[in-house]
Backbone of each chain as ProteinMPNN parsed JSONL, in Angstrom:
{"seq_chain_A": "QQQVKQSPQSLIVQKGGISIINCAYENTAFDYFPWYQQFPGKGPALLIAIRPDVSEKKEGRFTISFNKSAKQFSLHIMDSQPGDSATYFCAASLPPGGTSYGKLTFGQGTILTVHP", "coords_chain_A": {"N_chain_A": [[0.822, -1.21, 0.0], [2.149, 1.078, 0.309], [3.338, 1.667, -2.028], [4.403, 3.459, -4.957], [3.626, 3.668, -8.238], [5.208, 4.095, -11.293], [5.167, 5.23, -14.657], [6.01, 5.87, -18.155], [8.818, 3.556, -18.208], [10.889, 4.471, -19.749], [11.257, 7.224, -22.023], [11.052, 8.784, -25.106], [11.274, 11.798, -26.74], [10.675, 14.31, -29.18], [12.352, 17.419, -29.684], [10.576, 20.235, -28.546], [8.232, 18.894, -28.245], [5.653, 17.338, -26.151], [6.201, 15.966, -23.015], [5.059, 13.307, -21.069], [4.602, 11.894, -17.97], [3.493, 9.372, -15.818], [2.029, 8.599, -12.621], [0.855, 6.369, -10.087], [-0.853, 5.708, -7.05], [-1.59, 3.944, -3.963], [-2.147, 4.404, -1.27], [-4.376, 6.344, 0.34], [-3.867, 8.169, 2.259], [-1.623, 9.593, 1.681], [-0.3, 12.854, 1.326], [1.242, 14.633, -0.044], [2.9, 15.297, -3.006], [5.624, 15.182, -4.762], [7.738, 15.928, -7.624], [10.841, 14.855, -8.782], [13.919, 15.683, -10.392], [16.653, 14.183, -11.914], [19.942, 14.395, -12.917], [22.621, 12.653, -14.629], [25.04, 11.449, -12.362], [24.417, 13.274, -10.42], [22.566, 14.51, -7.534], [19.024, 13.958, -6.831], [16.762, 16.598, -7.653], [14.331, 18.814, -6.473], [11.557, 19.439, -8.461], [8.858, 20.224, -8.903], [5.866, 20.337, -6.946], [2.828, 19.025, -5.482], [-0.217, 19.267, -3.584], [-3.067, 17.369, -2.42], [-5.297, 19.019, -2.443], [-5.572, 20.547, -4.665], [-6.051, 20.405, -8.24], [-4.315, 20.855, -10.247], [-1.069, 22.121, -10.941], [1.136, 24.57, -12.062], [4.347, 25.377, -13.197], [6.213, 27.307, -14.984], [7.345, 25.536, -17.758], [6.525, 23.177, -16.722], [4.018, 21.053, -15.484], [1.896, 19.718, -13.032], [-0.632, 17.35, -12.974], [-3.352, 16.319, -11.063], [-5.317, 13.677, -9.958], [-7.463, 12.936, -7.699], [-9.527, 11.074, -7.17], [-8.944, 8.981, -8.86], [-6.537, 8.305, -7.897], [-4.108, 9.107, -9.055], [-1.362, 10.863, -10.526], [0.332, 13.161, -12.656], [3.142, 14.278, -14.598], [3.666, 16.883, -16.792], [5.653, 18.009, -19.369], [6.019, 20.738, -21.177], [6.895, 21.889, -24.488], [9.367, 20.44, -24.726], [12.867, 20.216, -24.13], [16.268, 19.476, -25.184], [17.925, 19.779, -22.945], [16.27, 18.943, -20.935], [16.56, 16.299, -20.74], [16.844, 13.658, -18.628], [16.517, 11.739, -15.575], [13.374, 11.213, -14.179], [11.561, 11.319, -11.187], [8.642, 10.456, -9.499], [7.055, 10.98, -6.328], [5.722, 10.343, -3.037], [4.333, 11.315, 0.107], [3.399, 10.863, 3.57], [1.32, 12.652, 5.948], [2.833, 14.769, 8.486], [4.111, 13.41, 11.573], [4.344, 10.668, 13.788], [6.171, 7.681, 12.876], [6.591, 8.002, 10.205], [7.454, 10.416, 9.447], [8.319, 12.741, 7.121], [9.05, 10.787, 5.303], [9.719, 9.941, 2.059], [8.212, 8.155, -0.502], [9.287, 6.742, -3.367], [8.619, 6.612, -6.924], [9.514, 4.352, -9.647], [11.077, 5.674, -11.459], [11.668, 7.489, -14.522], [13.339, 7.52, -17.513], [14.015, 10.175, -19.426], [14.502, 11.166, -22.717], [15.25, 13.745, -24.827], [15.227, 14.473, -28.121], [17.154, 16.482, -30.366]], "CA_chain_A": [[0.0, 0.0, 0.0], [3.029, 2.22, 0.325], [4.014, 1.792, -3.308], [4.05, 4.43, -5.971], [3.982, 3.04, -9.519], [5.514, 5.13, -12.283], [5.307, 4.779, -16.048], [6.747, 4.703, -18.607], [10.177, 3.4, -17.694], [11.701, 5.374, -20.56], [10.435, 8.053, -22.907], [11.818, 9.553, -26.086], [10.435, 12.873, -27.263], [11.371, 15.274, -30.033], [12.408, 18.797, -29.187], [9.343, 20.972, -28.771], [7.091, 18.038, -27.953], [5.171, 17.259, -24.774], [6.569, 14.734, -22.297], [4.065, 13.001, -20.034], [4.989, 10.783, -17.09], [2.359, 9.087, -14.958], [2.236, 7.857, -11.381], [-0.346, 5.927, -9.401], [-0.578, 5.329, -5.671], [-2.677, 3.221, -3.31], [-2.449, 4.903, 0.067], [-5.109, 7.609, 0.255], [-3.383, 9.073, 3.301], [-0.552, 10.44, 1.142], [-0.808, 14.209, 1.179], [2.24, 15.486, -0.688], [3.325, 14.567, -4.198], [6.637, 15.941, -5.497], [8.486, 15.348, -8.724], [12.265, 15.155, -8.721], [14.674, 15.545, -11.642], [18.014, 13.765, -11.598], [20.895, 14.284, -14.016], [23.648, 11.647, -14.32], [26.094, 11.839, -11.436], [23.94, 14.32, -9.506], [21.463, 14.134, -6.671], [17.705, 14.408, -7.273], [16.433, 17.985, -7.333], [12.889, 19.044, -6.502], [11.123, 20.154, -9.664], [7.534, 20.785, -8.653], [5.141, 19.466, -6.018], [1.412, 19.35, -5.365], [-0.97, 18.632, -2.5], [-4.308, 16.857, -3.019], [-6.425, 19.943, -2.45], [-5.662, 21.19, -5.976], [-6.014, 19.41, -9.307], [-3.25, 21.162, -11.198], [-0.098, 23.149, -10.559], [2.003, 24.843, -13.197], [5.52, 26.215, -12.97], [6.926, 27.398, -16.257], [6.943, 24.503, -18.717], [6.21, 21.955, -15.979], [2.682, 21.031, -14.897], [1.415, 18.485, -12.394], [-2.075, 17.127, -12.947], [-3.634, 15.418, -9.944], [-6.66, 13.114, -9.971], [-7.576, 12.302, -6.384], [-10.429, 9.918, -7.203], [-8.247, 7.882, -9.551], [-5.251, 8.105, -7.212], [-3.068, 9.227, -10.069], [-0.864, 12.196, -10.823], [1.223, 13.101, -13.806], [3.998, 15.419, -14.912], [3.678, 17.268, -18.203], [6.706, 18.952, -19.727], [5.677, 21.354, -22.455], [8.038, 22.384, -25.258], [10.51, 19.698, -24.184], [14.17, 20.623, -24.65], [17.328, 18.484, -24.92], [18.393, 19.962, -21.578], [15.348, 18.277, -20.016], [16.916, 14.877, -20.71], [17.217, 13.321, -17.26], [15.606, 10.762, -14.972], [12.353, 11.873, -13.392], [10.954, 10.485, -10.161], [7.53, 10.939, -8.683], [7.149, 10.522, -4.953], [4.57, 10.669, -2.205], [4.617, 11.173, 1.529], [2.297, 10.957, 4.503], [1.363, 13.853, 6.793], [3.804, 14.671, 9.576], [3.669, 12.703, 12.775], [4.656, 9.252, 13.833], [7.469, 7.246, 12.364], [6.7, 8.235, 8.764], [7.782, 11.835, 9.296], [9.224, 13.106, 6.036], [9.445, 9.676, 4.454], [9.291, 9.984, 0.673], [8.169, 6.9, -1.237], [9.552, 7.114, -4.75], [8.329, 5.743, -8.049], [10.675, 3.64, -10.168], [11.863, 6.552, -12.311], [11.484, 7.508, -15.985], [14.461, 8.132, -18.224], [13.515, 10.996, -20.533], [15.472, 11.613, -23.72], [14.678, 14.69, -25.777], [16.089, 14.567, -29.295], [17.159, 17.829, -30.956]], "C_chain_A": [[0.863, 1.269, 0.0], [3.66, 2.471, -1.026], [3.498, 2.96, -4.121], [4.542, 3.847, -7.298], [4.09, 4.104, -10.601], [5.661, 4.51, -13.67], [5.364, 5.987, -16.982], [8.133, 4.634, -17.97], [11.137, 4.306, -18.456], [10.809, 6.054, -21.583], [11.353, 8.832, -23.829], [10.878, 10.545, -26.748], [11.288, 13.76, -28.159], [11.334, 16.653, -29.389], [11.124, 19.529, -29.538], [8.083, 20.186, -28.454], [6.7, 18.076, -26.48], [5.586, 15.911, -24.183], [5.55, 14.527, -21.181], [4.502, 11.76, -19.27], [3.877, 10.604, -16.057], [2.753, 8.32, -13.703], [0.899, 7.505, -10.754], [0.032, 5.475, -7.991], [-1.793, 4.639, -5.077], [-3.121, 3.87, -2.002], [-3.11, 6.272, 0.002], [-4.696, 8.598, 1.347], [-2.213, 9.931, 2.831], [-1.1, 11.854, 0.944], [0.177, 15.167, 0.515], [2.863, 14.678, -1.809], [4.335, 15.414, -4.985], [7.159, 15.175, -6.71], [9.937, 15.808, -8.601], [12.902, 14.884, -10.082], [16.101, 15.182, -11.264], [18.837, 13.646, -12.87], [21.97, 13.279, -13.629], [24.724, 12.196, -13.395], [25.693, 12.903, -10.429], [22.857, 13.76, -8.591], [20.134, 14.59, -7.249], [17.455, 15.843, -6.815], [14.925, 18.167, -7.466], [12.524, 19.923, -7.689], [9.831, 20.916, -9.4], [6.794, 19.814, -7.748], [3.694, 19.936, -5.907], [0.827, 18.663, -4.132], [-2.355, 18.296, -3.032], [-5.486, 17.814, -3.002], [-6.535, 20.737, -3.752], [-5.515, 20.127, -7.064], [-4.887, 19.666, -10.312], [-2.35, 22.242, -10.627], [0.882, 23.319, -11.697], [3.147, 25.74, -12.758], [6.333, 26.22, -14.247], [6.424, 26.353, -17.227], [6.473, 23.21, -18.036], [4.841, 22.076, -15.302], [2.437, 19.684, -14.237], [-0.103, 18.478, -12.516], [-2.359, 16.06, -11.901], [-5.086, 14.972, -9.988], [-6.844, 12.298, -8.694], [-8.428, 11.036, -6.435], [-9.768, 8.713, -7.864], [-6.944, 7.521, -8.873], [-4.103, 8.091, -8.21], [-2.611, 10.677, -10.159], [0.185, 12.085, -11.918], [2.005, 14.396, -13.949], [3.951, 15.647, -16.417], [4.798, 18.282, -18.405], [6.389, 19.473, -21.115], [6.954, 21.829, -23.155], [9.338, 21.742, -24.76], [11.805, 20.085, -24.911], [15.216, 19.537, -24.367], [17.885, 18.576, -23.5], [17.481, 19.358, -20.531], [15.67, 16.788, -19.897], [17.514, 14.528, -19.347], [16.318, 12.171, -16.812], [14.658, 11.512, -14.051], [11.718, 10.874, -12.425], [9.731, 11.179, -9.59], [7.717, 10.379, -7.286], [5.87, 10.912, -4.218], [4.968, 10.527, -0.746], [3.352, 11.374, 2.349], [2.381, 12.259, 5.287], [2.377, 13.677, 7.911], [3.201, 13.955, 10.782], [4.007, 11.237, 12.687], [5.986, 8.932, 13.19], [7.619, 7.457, 10.867], [7.1, 9.662, 8.45], [8.779, 12.043, 8.163], [9.583, 11.989, 5.091], [8.856, 9.838, 3.066], [9.327, 8.575, 0.091], [8.244, 7.241, -2.71], [8.971, 6.107, -5.733], [9.632, 5.204, -8.62], [11.551, 4.498, -11.073], [11.552, 6.393, -13.783], [12.677, 8.21, -16.601], [13.91, 8.853, -19.446], [14.665, 11.408, -21.44], [14.744, 12.525, -24.692], [15.657, 14.87, -26.92], [15.996, 15.953, -29.919], [16.361, 17.902, -32.251]], "O_chain_A": [[0.382, 2.37, -0.268], [4.449, 3.405, -1.166], [2.349, 3.387, -4.003], [5.73, 3.568, -7.459], [3.179, 4.907, -10.797], [6.205, 3.418, -13.829], [4.821, 7.038, -16.643], [8.555, 5.559, -17.275], [12.083, 4.844, -17.881], [9.756, 5.54, -21.959], [12.312, 9.463, -23.383], [9.818, 10.175, -27.254], [12.482, 13.935, -27.917], [10.409, 16.996, -28.653], [10.641, 19.461, -30.668], [6.99, 20.75, -28.399], [7.332, 18.754, -25.671], [5.352, 14.857, -24.776], [5.222, 15.457, -20.445], [4.741, 10.706, -19.86], [3.383, 11.58, -15.492], [3.676, 7.506, -13.714], [-0.072, 8.253, -10.875], [1.112, 4.925, -7.776], [-2.896, 4.735, -5.617], [-4.306, 3.886, -1.669], [-2.462, 7.256, -0.357], [-5.142, 9.745, 1.344], [-1.844, 10.893, 3.504], [-2.217, 12.034, 0.459], [-0.037, 16.379, 0.517], [3.296, 13.542, -1.615], [3.942, 16.266, -5.782], [7.036, 13.954, -6.804], [10.221, 16.979, -8.351], [12.487, 13.989, -10.819], [16.691, 15.811, -10.385], [18.487, 12.9, -13.784], [22.217, 13.063, -12.442], [25.255, 13.284, -13.623], [26.53, 13.384, -9.666], [22.306, 12.687, -8.837], [20.101, 15.507, -8.069], [17.881, 16.247, -5.733], [14.319, 17.731, -8.444], [13.094, 20.994, -7.896], [9.744, 22.118, -9.652], [7.056, 18.612, -7.773], [3.376, 21.088, -6.199], [1.31, 17.617, -3.698], [-2.783, 18.895, -4.019], [-6.564, 17.474, -3.49], [-7.476, 21.51, -3.93], [-4.923, 19.072, -6.833], [-4.553, 18.801, -11.121], [-2.799, 23.149, -9.927], [1.401, 22.341, -12.236], [2.951, 26.725, -12.046], [7.047, 25.265, -14.553], [5.226, 26.277, -17.499], [6.071, 22.262, -18.711], [4.548, 23.07, -14.638], [2.733, 18.637, -14.812], [-0.772, 19.464, -12.206], [-1.692, 15.026, -11.857], [-5.989, 15.806, -10.049], [-6.442, 11.137, -8.613], [-8.084, 10.032, -5.81], [-10.005, 7.57, -7.474], [-6.31, 6.531, -9.236], [-3.254, 7.199, -8.209], [-3.382, 11.601, -9.899], [0.836, 11.052, -12.08], [1.586, 15.457, -13.486], [4.167, 14.73, -17.209], [4.876, 19.287, -17.698], [6.48, 18.745, -22.104], [7.958, 22.13, -22.508], [10.29, 22.442, -24.416], [11.829, 20.255, -26.13], [15.067, 18.765, -23.419], [18.272, 17.562, -22.919], [17.858, 19.263, -19.363], [15.111, 16.098, -19.045], [18.564, 15.047, -18.969], [15.472, 11.693, -17.569], [15.081, 12.34, -13.245], [11.387, 9.747, -12.793], [9.785, 12.357, -9.238], [8.455, 9.413, -7.088], [5.058, 11.697, -4.708], [5.833, 9.721, -0.403], [2.375, 11.969, 1.893], [3.428, 12.907, 5.285], [2.741, 12.55, 8.245], [1.987, 13.905, 10.977], [3.955, 10.641, 11.611], [6.822, 9.812, 12.986], [8.663, 7.129, 10.304], [7.083, 10.067, 7.288], [9.922, 11.591, 8.228], [10.351, 12.207, 4.154], [7.636, 9.871, 2.906], [10.343, 7.885, 0.176], [7.38, 7.938, -3.243], [8.844, 4.92, -5.432], [10.717, 5.545, -8.149], [12.659, 4.09, -11.421], [11.214, 5.303, -14.243], [12.99, 9.35, -16.256], [13.406, 8.227, -20.378], [15.677, 11.934, -20.977], [13.749, 12.134, -25.304], [16.773, 15.353, -26.727], [14.915, 16.537, -29.998], [16.273, 18.966, -32.863]]}, "seq_chain_B": "DTAVSQTPKYLVTQMGNDKSIKCEQNLGHDTMYWYKQDSKKFLKIMFSYNNKELIINETVPNRFSPKSPDKAHLNLHINSLELGDSAVYFCASSRAYNEQFFGPGTRLTVL", "coords_chain_B": {"N_chain_B": [[29.034, 27.809, -1.455], [27.602, 25.517, -1.155], [24.749, 23.504, -0.583], [23.863, 20.936, 0.483], [26.28, 18.745, 1.319], [28.439, 15.971, 0.633], [30.872, 13.592, 1.661], [33.057, 10.835, 1.087], [32.952, 11.404, -2.533], [33.293, 9.22, -4.14], [33.755, 5.836, -3.221], [35.648, 3.1, -2.856], [36.032, -0.158, -1.838], [37.016, -3.124, 0.002], [35.244, -6.193, 0.574], [33.954, -6.753, 3.829], [35.243, -4.693, 5.07], [35.055, -1.656, 7.122], [33.363, 1.395, 6.721], [32.812, 4.977, 6.445], [30.479, 7.554, 5.609], [30.182, 10.989, 5.182], [27.973, 13.717, 5.87], [26.888, 17.032, 5.409], [24.902, 19.896, 5.969], [24.159, 23.259, 5.115], [21.876, 24.704, 5.3], [20.337, 25.283, 7.434], [18.418, 23.49, 8.148], [16.3, 21.204, 10.016], [15.923, 18.534, 9.803], [17.32, 15.541, 8.624], [18.304, 13.097, 6.181], [19.022, 9.749, 4.998], [19.313, 8.14, 1.917], [19.19, 5.29, -0.257], [20.268, 4.489, -3.484], [19.776, 2.115, -5.825], [21.236, -0.111, -8.336], [19.36, -0.068, -10.333], [18.424, 2.41, -10.181], [16.505, 2.878, -8.268], [15.156, 4.646, -5.587], [15.367, 4.604, -2.1], [14.362, 5.256, 1.189], [16.473, 5.25, 4.065], [17.154, 6.164, 6.679], [16.037, 8.767, 8.941], [16.661, 11.805, 10.664], [15.537, 14.034, 13.105], [16.239, 17.042, 14.503], [18.505, 15.856, 15.692], [17.434, 13.505, 16.612], [16.593, 10.14, 16.062], [14.191, 9.348, 13.685], [13.053, 7.935, 11.48], [13.653, 4.625, 10.731], [14.211, 2.475, 8.526], [13.824, -0.886, 7.245], [16.735, -1.808, 7.576], [19.888, -3.388, 7.485], [21.552, -3.949, 10.619], [24.167, -3.391, 10.368], [24.45, -0.951, 9.348], [24.815, 2.219, 10.619], [23.588, 5.239, 11.551], [24.739, 8.507, 12.516], [24.261, 11.473, 14.263], [25.848, 14.182, 15.041], [25.219, 16.849, 15.374], [22.662, 19.239, 14.369], [23.352, 19.911, 11.788], [24.792, 17.911, 10.651], [24.929, 14.575, 9.458], [26.042, 11.461, 9.632], [26.985, 8.356, 8.079], [27.717, 5.176, 9.024], [29.14, 2.142, 8.033], [29.409, -1.185, 8.756], [31.356, -4.167, 8.211], [31.237, -4.524, 5.286], [29.319, -5.595, 2.46], [28.923, -7.196, -0.776], [26.421, -6.534, -1.793], [25.959, -4.055, -0.773], [26.861, -2.186, -2.46], [26.134, 0.762, -4.084], [24.544, 3.968, -4.721], [24.635, 6.419, -2.322], [22.593, 8.798, -0.887], [22.431, 11.8, 0.874], [20.039, 13.916, 2.428], [18.201, 16.909, 3.251], [15.762, 18.791, 5.144], [13.541, 21.501, 5.995], [10.756, 22.224, 6.249], [8.6, 19.421, 6.436], [8.508, 18.074, 4.061], [9.855, 19.202, 1.788], [12.559, 18.246, 0.467], [16.061, 18.486, 0.146], [18.636, 17.278, -1.785], [21.922, 15.844, -1.484], [25.004, 15.479, -3.464], [25.572, 12.797, -3.656], [27.172, 9.64, -2.844], [29.098, 7.298, -4.337], [29.329, 4.033, -3.663], [31.394, 1.287, -3.952], [31.762, -2.066, -3.524], [34.172, -4.487, -3.445]], "CA_chain_B": [[27.635, 27.954, -1.115], [26.977, 24.21, -1.299], [23.67, 23.36, 0.367], [24.052, 19.647, 1.129], [27.522, 18.174, 0.795], [28.769, 14.625, 1.106], [32.224, 13.115, 1.386], [33.633, 11.155, -0.22], [32.06, 11.244, -3.668], [33.473, 7.832, -4.537], [34.329, 5.008, -2.171], [35.874, 1.738, -3.332], [36.579, -0.874, -0.694], [36.908, -4.574, -0.021], [34.239, -6.826, 1.447], [34.359, -6.944, 5.209], [35.761, -3.452, 5.658], [34.132, -0.681, 7.707], [33.563, 2.702, 6.102], [31.873, 6.029, 6.813], [30.154, 8.625, 4.67], [29.815, 12.17, 5.954], [27.032, 14.639, 5.239], [26.724, 18.311, 6.09], [24.025, 20.851, 5.288], [24.28, 24.624, 5.628], [20.592, 25.34, 5.021], [19.624, 25.525, 8.684], [17.324, 22.527, 8.272], [16.326, 20.442, 11.26], [15.726, 17.115, 9.517], [18.253, 15.012, 7.635], [17.91, 11.765, 5.72], [19.881, 8.946, 4.131], [18.629, 7.324, 0.922], [20.025, 4.402, -1.054], [19.817, 4.328, -4.86], [20.4, 0.885, -6.309], [21.726, -0.12, -9.719], [18.23, 0.244, -11.212], [18.102, 3.812, -9.87], [15.401, 2.977, -7.327], [15.514, 5.393, -4.386], [14.642, 4.134, -0.913], [14.844, 5.89, 2.406], [17.069, 4.364, 5.057], [17.034, 6.77, 8.008], [15.909, 10.208, 9.047], [16.885, 12.385, 11.981], [14.96, 15.357, 13.327], [16.887, 17.634, 15.683], [19.44, 14.854, 16.208], [16.725, 12.329, 17.112], [16.235, 9.196, 15.01], [12.756, 9.313, 13.446], [12.756, 6.835, 10.576], [14.671, 3.592, 10.626], [13.616, 1.458, 7.681], [14.392, -2.219, 7.416], [18.109, -1.726, 7.12], [20.735, -4.216, 8.352], [22.141, -3.161, 11.702], [25.549, -3.01, 10.019], [24.381, 0.473, 9.009], [24.503, 3.016, 11.802], [23.694, 6.683, 11.363], [25.104, 9.282, 13.709], [24.03, 12.894, 14.045], [26.486, 14.917, 16.136], [24.466, 18.095, 15.528], [21.594, 19.33, 13.357], [23.901, 20.158, 10.454], [25.578, 16.764, 10.203], [24.409, 13.215, 9.613], [27.017, 10.552, 9.046], [26.537, 6.965, 7.934], [28.812, 4.228, 9.197], [28.744, 0.81, 7.572], [30.333, -2.233, 9.196], [31.395, -5.458, 7.5], [30.632, -4.257, 3.986], [28.997, -6.729, 1.595], [28.804, -6.829, -2.189], [25.102, -5.943, -2.012], [25.912, -2.672, -0.285], [27.268, -1.299, -3.554], [25.005, 1.612, -4.474], [24.809, 5.391, -4.492], [23.976, 6.839, -1.091], [22.291, 10.226, -0.896], [21.988, 12.512, 2.068], [19.098, 14.983, 2.116], [17.766, 17.651, 4.427], [14.549, 19.586, 4.953], [12.986, 22.246, 7.123], [9.397, 21.695, 6.17], [8.826, 17.98, 6.482], [8.465, 17.45, 2.759], [10.72, 19.749, 0.744], [13.878, 17.708, 0.746], [17.157, 18.872, -0.732], [19.563, 16.154, -1.817], [23.336, 16.035, -1.753], [25.455, 14.967, -4.753], [25.677, 11.342, -3.631], [28.434, 8.917, -2.669], [29.024, 6.004, -5.017], [30.064, 3.008, -2.915], [31.64, 0.042, -4.674], [32.372, -3.084, -2.66], [34.814, -5.508, -4.29]], "C_chain_B": [[26.869, 26.643, -1.286], [25.933, 24.018, -0.217], [23.819, 22.08, 1.175], [25.296, 19.018, 0.496], [27.784, 16.817, 1.411], [30.227, 14.34, 0.782], [32.359, 11.682, 1.862], [32.601, 11.032, -1.33], [32.122, 9.807, -4.195], [34.16, 7.072, -3.407], [34.423, 3.59, -2.714], [36.582, 0.989, -2.221], [36.364, -2.374, -0.837], [35.781, -5.03, 0.89], [34.796, -6.975, 2.837], [34.891, -5.697, 5.885], [34.643, -2.631, 6.292], [34.424, 0.676, 7.084], [32.502, 3.681, 6.587], [31.689, 7.015, 5.685], [29.669, 9.804, 5.505], [28.877, 13.062, 5.158], [26.909, 15.89, 6.083], [25.767, 19.178, 5.293], [24.157, 22.224, 5.954], [23.001, 25.415, 5.371], [19.819, 25.681, 6.289], [18.448, 24.592, 8.888], [17.451, 21.717, 9.552], [16.143, 18.946, 11.044], [16.683, 16.683, 8.413], [17.942, 13.55, 7.378], [19.082, 11.07, 5.025], [18.986, 8.101, 3.224], [19.652, 6.438, 0.219], [19.418, 4.308, -2.452], [20.543, 3.129, -5.454], [20.752, 0.991, -7.799], [20.617, 0.148, -10.726], [17.68, 1.642, -10.961], [16.921, 3.96, -8.911], [15.896, 3.629, -6.035], [14.683, 4.915, -3.204], [15.235, 4.767, 0.326], [15.425, 4.838, 3.348], [16.787, 4.902, 6.467], [16.626, 8.235, 7.859], [16.102, 10.613, 10.497], [16.226, 13.752, 12.014], [15.536, 15.913, 14.609], [17.723, 16.589, 16.433], [18.758, 13.605, 16.753], [16.324, 11.44, 15.942], [14.717, 9.1, 14.894], [12.372, 8.103, 12.602], [13.943, 5.883, 10.559], [14.038, 2.45, 9.849], [14.304, 0.119, 7.919], [15.776, -2.25, 6.792], [18.956, -2.606, 8.036], [21.397, -3.37, 9.427], [23.636, -2.944, 11.507], [25.616, -1.523, 9.649], [24.007, 1.255, 10.262], [24.693, 4.499, 11.497], [24.083, 7.357, 12.675], [24.946, 10.743, 13.381], [24.631, 13.675, 15.199], [25.823, 16.276, 16.404], [23.489, 18.2, 14.369], [22.123, 19.467, 11.941], [24.632, 18.952, 9.875], [24.837, 15.456, 10.448], [25.344, 12.282, 8.868], [26.449, 9.141, 8.999], [27.749, 6.057, 8.03], [28.317, 2.845, 8.805], [29.817, -0.192, 7.99], [30.26, -3.439, 8.263], [30.73, -5.385, 6.138], [30.466, -5.521, 3.156], [28.834, -6.238, 0.157], [27.489, -6.095, -2.464], [24.962, -4.528, -1.495], [26.323, -1.682, -1.368], [26.043, -0.556, -4.083], [25.473, 3.052, -4.4], [23.988, 5.798, -3.271], [23.825, 8.357, -1.112], [21.874, 10.689, 0.491], [21.022, 13.597, 1.609], [18.744, 15.714, 3.4], [16.496, 18.416, 4.094], [14.264, 20.404, 6.202], [11.53, 21.837, 7.246], [9.541, 20.187, 5.991], [8.867, 17.336, 5.12], [9.503, 17.939, 1.757], [12.164, 19.356, 1.02], [14.887, 18.111, -0.321], [18.237, 17.796, -0.634], [21.0, 16.602, -2.051], [23.728, 15.396, -3.08], [25.64, 13.456, -4.798], [27.09, 10.84, -3.4], [28.275, 7.557, -3.329], [29.929, 5.023, -4.295], [30.175, 1.751, -3.762], [32.37, -0.908, -3.748], [32.886, -4.219, -3.541], [34.961, -6.835, -3.546]], "O_chain_B": [[25.662, 26.64, -1.526], [26.187, 24.329, 0.946], [23.892, 22.121, 2.404], [25.345, 18.793, -0.713], [27.406, 16.545, 2.551], [30.75, 14.788, -0.239], [31.839, 11.332, 2.922], [31.478, 10.594, -1.079], [31.115, 9.256, -4.64], [35.037, 7.605, -2.727], [33.407, 2.954, -2.997], [37.61, 1.44, -1.717], [35.613, -2.825, -1.702], [35.415, -4.347, 1.846], [35.974, -7.286, 3.013], [34.985, -5.634, 7.11], [33.459, -2.862, 6.047], [35.583, 1.064, 6.933], [31.442, 3.285, 7.072], [32.606, 7.282, 4.909], [28.855, 9.645, 6.414], [28.973, 13.153, 3.934], [26.835, 15.825, 7.31], [25.82, 19.189, 4.063], [24.253, 22.337, 7.176], [23.033, 26.639, 5.241], [18.758, 26.301, 6.22], [17.572, 24.866, 9.709], [18.539, 21.558, 10.104], [16.202, 18.171, 11.998], [16.837, 17.367, 7.401], [17.392, 12.853, 8.231], [20.006, 11.718, 4.532], [18.048, 7.445, 3.675], [20.827, 6.789, 0.112], [18.218, 4.078, -2.603], [21.768, 3.127, -5.572], [20.585, 2.038, -8.424], [20.895, 0.55, -11.856], [16.616, 2.008, -11.46], [16.391, 5.061, -8.758], [16.91, 3.226, -5.467], [13.458, 4.83, -3.286], [16.454, 4.811, 0.496], [14.947, 3.706, 3.422], [16.258, 4.195, 7.326], [16.833, 8.858, 6.817], [15.759, 9.879, 11.424], [16.341, 14.533, 11.069], [15.352, 15.336, 15.681], [17.643, 16.471, 17.656], [19.428, 12.731, 17.301], [15.781, 11.921, 14.947], [14.032, 8.807, 15.874], [11.475, 7.342, 12.964], [15.089, 6.298, 10.392], [13.408, 1.565, 10.429], [15.25, 0.02, 8.701], [15.959, -2.659, 5.645], [18.766, -2.577, 9.252], [21.76, -2.218, 9.187], [24.301, -2.379, 12.376], [26.689, -0.92, 9.638], [22.988, 0.973, 10.891], [25.802, 4.956, 11.222], [23.806, 6.864, 13.768], [25.431, 11.213, 12.352], [23.99, 13.82, 16.239], [25.866, 16.785, 17.524], [23.483, 17.347, 13.481], [21.408, 19.165, 10.985], [25.048, 18.982, 8.717], [24.209, 15.256, 11.488], [25.428, 12.308, 7.641], [25.558, 8.782, 9.769], [28.681, 6.149, 7.232], [27.224, 2.427, 9.188], [30.984, -0.06, 7.621], [29.242, -3.691, 7.619], [29.768, -6.104, 5.87], [31.332, -6.396, 3.138], [28.637, -5.05, -0.099], [27.444, -5.158, -3.262], [23.954, -3.869, -1.75], [26.15, -0.474, -1.206], [25.05, -1.167, -4.476], [26.623, 3.336, -4.068], [22.785, 5.543, -3.209], [24.787, 9.095, -1.324], [21.075, 10.049, 1.174], [21.174, 14.139, 0.515], [18.96, 15.203, 4.499], [16.187, 18.66, 2.927], [14.681, 20.057, 7.308], [11.125, 21.193, 8.214], [10.539, 19.735, 5.431], [9.224, 16.163, 5.01], [9.985, 17.148, 0.946], [12.89, 20.058, 1.724], [14.605, 18.08, -1.518], [18.69, 17.45, 0.457], [21.257, 17.602, -2.723], [22.875, 14.825, -3.759], [25.846, 12.892, -5.873], [28.069, 11.516, -3.714], [27.425, 6.759, -2.932], [31.152, 5.166, -4.313], [29.17, 1.217, -4.232], [33.453, -0.604, -3.249], [32.124, -4.832, -4.289], [35.479, -7.802, -4.106]]}, "name": "protein", "num_of_chains": 2, "seq": "QQQVKQSPQSLIVQKGGISIINCAYENTAFDYFPWYQQFPGKGPALLIAIRPDVSEKKEGRFTISFNKSAKQFSLHIMDSQPGDSATYFCAASLPPGGTSYGKLTFGQGTILTVHPDTAVSQTPKYLVTQMGNDKSIKCEQNLGHDTMYWYKQDSKKFLKIMFSYNNKELIINETVPNRFSPKSPDKAHLNLHINSLELGDSAVYFCASSRAYNEQFFGPGTRLTVL"}
């Protein structure tokens, strides 16, 4: 019930196209859903995050869509650029309190390649 | 102006050895974490400390022992290293309980 399932495993997009990565979760108690971007040899970096009280959040070319009833959320990258080529992770965490404080449960990751 | 730093960046050692990885954050955060990223890039939390107190201790062999001398530091000591310990280990920190900032990682290779 603590799992977060991410798809696809890899994605190839042409420059200027839209990249879409999907995640699904089971635990309805999750209340925070971030996306992390990781370049080779670097640590994950927070890209954008959403809480379940909103259905969409946009920051520049990056948008999270959240469907609470379906227990799914997705990352959309508009006008994808070669510099966006990286591994993307979705994650989820429970509210503070107890032994789960701050624990992020990650999806399996998506390797995005944007061709020029 | 590094936010979360780890040393060393690479660690190559023999099976059975004991090694430590150090982590420091200068963000003024009160919570620090250790994550393990395996060869398939899967990230899994190992430990978290809040104000030097152990909060999360996932199912990790007791050969792994975190130590937090103060709020800005969280070190990871590993005894009797095994081949399966080879991975990239990430330290992270946060103020708010969710917005975690990750270090650059330490790639551990056990021969």
